[in-house]
C-alpha positions as CSV (number, residue, x, y, z in Angstrom):
1,M,0.0,0.0,0.0
2,N,1.4,3.4,-1.0
3,K,0.7,6.0,1.6
4,K,1.0,9.7,0.6
5,G,1.0,12.6,3.0
6,F,2.8,13.8,6.1
7,T,2.9,12.2,9.5
8,L,2.0,14.0,12.7
9,I,5.7,14.2,13.7
10,E,6.7,15.9,10.5
11,L,3.9,18.5,10.8
12,L,5.0,19.3,14.4
13,A,8.6,19.5,13.3
14,V,7.7,22.1,10.7
15,I,5.6,24.1,13.1
16,V,8.5,24.2,15.6
17,I,10.9,25.3,13.0
18,I,8.6,28.1,11.8
19,S,8.1,29.2,15.4
20,I,11.8,29.4,16.0
21,I,12.3,31.5,12.9
22,L,9.4,33.9,14.0
23,M,10.9,34.2,17.4
24,I,14.2,35.3,15.9
25,I,12.7,37.6,13.3
26,Y,9.9,39.3,15.4
27,P,12.1,41.6,17.6
28,S,13.8,43.1,14.6
29,I,10.5,43.7,12.8
30,T,9.1,45.6,15.8
31,K,12.3,47.6,16.2
32,T,12.2,48.6,12.6
33,S,8.5,49.5,12.8
34,E,9.2,51.8,15.8
35,E,12.2,53.5,14.1
36,N,10.1,54.1,11.0
37,K,7.3,55.6,13.2
38,E,9.9,57.9,14.9
39,K,11.2,59.0,11.4
40,L,7.6,59.7,10.3
41,Y,7.1,62.0,13.4
42,Q,10.4,63.8,12.8
43,G,9.3,64.3,9.1
44,Y,6.2,65.9,10.6
45,E,8.3,68.3,12.6
46,K,10.2,69.4,9.5
47,M,7.0,69.9,7.6
48,M,5.7,72.1,10.4
49,I,8.8,74.2,10.3
50,E,8.7,74.6,6.6
51,Y,5.0,75.7,6.6
52,A,5.7,78.0,9.5
53,M,8.4,79.7,7.6
54,V,6.0,80.7,4.7
55,S,3.0,81.1,6.9
56,S,1.3,84.5,7.3
57,K,1.8,84.2,11.1
58,R,5.6,83.8,10.8
59,N,6.1,87.1,12.7
60,Q,4.7,85.5,15.9
61,S,6.9,83.7,18.4
62,I,4.7,80.6,18.5
63,I,2.5,79.1,15.8
64,K,0.1,76.4,16.8
65,L,-0.2,73.3,14.6
66,N,-3.9,74.2,14.1
67,D,-2.9,77.5,12.5
68,L,-1.0,75.6,9.8
69,E,-3.9,74.9,7.4
70,E,-1.9,72.6,5.0
71,L,-1.0,70.0,7.6
72,D,-4.4,68.2,8.1
73,K,-2.7,64.7,8.2
74,V,-0.5,65.8,11.1
75,K,-3.3,67.4,12.9
76,K,-5.2,64.1,12.9
77,E,-2.4,62.3,14.7
78,C,-0.6,65.0,16.7
79,I,-0.8,68.2,18.7
80,G,2.0,70.7,18.6
81,Y,3.4,74.1,17.9
82,V,6.5,75.9,16.3
83,E,8.6,78.2,18.3
84,I,10.3,81.1,16.3
85,N,13.3,82.9,17.8
86,H,13.4,86.3,16.1
87,D,16.4,87.6,18.1
88,V,18.8,86.1,15.6
89,T,19.2,86.3,11.9
90,P,18.0,84.1,10.2
91,N,15.2,83.3,12.5
92,I,15.4,79.9,14.3
93,Y,12.4,77.6,14.1
94,K,11.8,74.6,16.3
95,A,8.8,72.3,16.2
96,Y,7.4,70.5,19.1
97,I,4.8,67.7,18.7
98,K,3.1,65.0,20.8
99,C,1.5,62.1,18.9
100,D,-0.8,59.5,20.4
101,D,1.3,59.1,23.6
102,K,3.9,57.3,21.4
103,Y,6.1,60.1,20.5
104,Q,6.8,63.5,22.0
105,T,9.5,66.0,21.1
106,E,11.8,66.8,24.0
107,G,10.8,70.1,25.6
108,F,7.2,69.8,24.4
109,I,4.9,71.9,26.7
110,E,1.2,70.8,26.7
111,N,-0.3,74.2,27.3
112,K,1.5,75.9,24.4
113,A,-0.2,73.5,21.9
């Protein structure tokens, strides 16, 4: 009699091997995902600065994220503001954001947003 198929032992061995591979790969996948999320938020900060530089409110010392009309996507995920130092030439722009309790710029002050 010719039997075709896998035995229970062979199937268990394959499951164990796949589990070991996933245990090795999973931490690097999550780390990469977190790094990409942080780069996304840093990109948001750069966009805020660029839009603040061309904003009609660029003469103020603080521009809130809600005042930057073009950044609707950032507004859905984050709160924030751009501080502008007018004491130096060229002006210095610094963006501060807080996004979903997962990312927060160092120095972020909640009541300024």
